[in-house]
C-alpha positions as CSV (number, residue, x, y, z in Angstrom):
1,X,-27.0,18.8,46.2
2,X,-25.8,21.4,49.4
3,X,-22.1,20.0,48.2
4,X,-22.1,21.2,45.2
5,X,-22.9,24.4,46.6
6,X,-20.0,24.1,49.0
7,X,-17.6,23.4,46.2
8,X,-18.7,26.9,44.5
9,X,-20.8,25.2,42.3
10,X,-22.5,28.2,40.0
11,X,-26.0,27.9,39.2
12,X,-27.1,31.7,39.4
13,X,-27.6,31.3,35.1
14,X,-29.7,28.9,35.5
15,X,-30.1,24.9,35.4
16,X,-32.0,22.9,34.2
17,X,-33.5,19.6,35.8
18,X,-34.5,16.2,35.2
19,X,-36.3,13.6,37.2
20,X,-37.6,11.2,37.6
21,X,-40.6,13.1,39.4
22,X,-39.5,11.7,43.0
23,X,-41.2,14.6,45.1
24,X,-38.9,14.1,47.5
25,X,-36.0,14.8,44.9
26,X,-37.9,17.8,42.7
27,X,-38.6,19.2,46.7
28,X,-35.0,19.0,47.4
29,X,-33.8,20.9,43.7
30,X,-36.6,23.6,44.7
31,X,-35.0,24.5,47.8
32,X,-31.9,24.6,47.0
33,X,-32.2,26.1,43.9
34,X,-35.0,27.7,44.1
35,X,-36.5,30.2,41.2
36,X,-32.9,29.8,39.4
37,X,-34.3,26.0,38.4
38,X,-35.9,24.5,35.2
39,X,-37.5,20.9,36.0
40,X,-38.3,18.5,33.4
41,X,-39.7,15.5,35.0
42,X,-38.9,12.8,32.6
43,X,-41.6,11.4,30.4
44,X,-40.4,7.6,30.5
45,X,-41.2,7.5,33.4
46,X,-44.3,9.4,33.6
47,X,-45.5,7.6,30.3
48,X,-44.6,4.3,32.6
49,X,-46.4,5.2,35.2
50,X,-49.6,6.1,33.7
51,X,-49.4,2.7,31.7
52,X,-49.2,1.1,34.9
53,X,-52.1,1.4,35.9
54,X,-53.9,-0.1,32.2
55,X,-54.6,-3.1,31.2
56,X,-52.0,-5.4,29.3
57,X,-53.8,-5.7,26.4
58,X,-54.2,-1.8,26.0
59,X,-50.6,-0.7,27.2
60,X,-49.1,-0.7,23.8
61,X,-52.2,1.2,22.2
62,X,-51.5,3.9,25.5
63,X,-48.0,4.2,25.3
64,X,-48.0,5.3,21.7
65,X,-50.3,7.8,22.2
66,X,-48.3,9.2,25.2
67,X,-45.1,9.0,23.2
68,X,-46.6,10.9,19.8
69,X,-47.9,13.4,22.1
70,X,-44.4,14.0,24.5
71,X,-42.8,14.1,20.2
72,X,-44.8,16.9,18.8
73,X,-42.7,19.6,19.1
74,X,-44.8,22.4,19.5
75,X,-46.1,23.3,23.9
76,X,-49.7,23.9,22.8
77,X,-50.0,20.7,20.1
78,X,-48.6,18.6,22.9
79,X,-50.8,19.5,26.1
80,X,-53.5,19.2,24.2
81,X,-52.6,16.0,22.4
82,X,-51.9,15.1,26.3
83,X,-55.3,16.3,27.6
84,X,-56.8,14.5,24.9
85,X,-55.5,11.3,26.4
86,X,-56.4,12.3,29.7
87,X,-60.4,12.5,28.5
88,X,-59.8,9.0,27.1
89,X,-58.2,7.5,30.1
90,X,-60.7,9.2,32.5
91,X,-63.3,6.5,31.0
92,X,-61.0,3.3,31.3
93,X,-59.4,4.3,34.9
94,X,-59.2,6.9,36.9
95,X,-55.9,6.5,39.0
96,X,-54.3,6.3,35.1
97,X,-55.8,9.4,34.0
98,X,-54.5,11.3,37.8
99,X,-51.3,9.5,37.1
100,X,-51.4,11.5,33.9
101,X,-52.5,14.8,35.7
102,X,-49.4,14.9,38.2
103,X,-46.8,17.1,37.3
104,X,-48.2,17.4,33.8
105,X,-46.7,20.7,33.4
106,X,-43.2,19.6,34.0
107,X,-43.3,16.7,31.8
108,X,-43.7,19.7,29.1
109,X,-40.7,21.9,29.8
110,X,-38.6,21.2,27.4
111,X,-41.7,22.0,24.8
112,X,-41.5,25.0,27.0
113,X,-37.8,26.2,26.2
114,X,-38.5,25.1,22.0
115,X,-35.5,22.0,22.9
116,X,-37.3,19.3,22.2
117,X,-35.9,17.8,19.0
118,X,-32.8,18.9,20.2
119,X,-32.8,17.2,23.9
120,X,-36.4,14.8,23.6
121,X,-34.2,11.6,22.6
C-alpha cells in the first residue's frame, strides 16, 4: 500500500476497501489511509466463517438466512435481521454467534452508503 502512495495514488477524496476480514490487512488499511478509508468486510467470507461453526445439517438453513439478511437494502432492516440470527446462533453455538458479532458493522458499510443494490453482489 505504501508503494501505491509513493506512485502518487490519490486517496484524499476517499477510498472504498473490501477485505476478507484479515485483521492484518484491515489494520494496514486503517494505518495507511486513516480517515479516508471506508471499510467493507466481505459478506461471503463472513457468512462462511459463521457457518463453519455449525453442524452440517443446519448450515444450508443459516447460510440462506444470513444471505437474505445481507440482501436487505436498508441498513436498519439488515442489522435487525442479523441480530435476530445472532440470538438464534447463541442458542446453538456460541462461537458462530461470536463470529457474526466480530466486525459486523464493517459488513454493513454498503448498507450505510445505500449501495447494496448496486454493489452488493
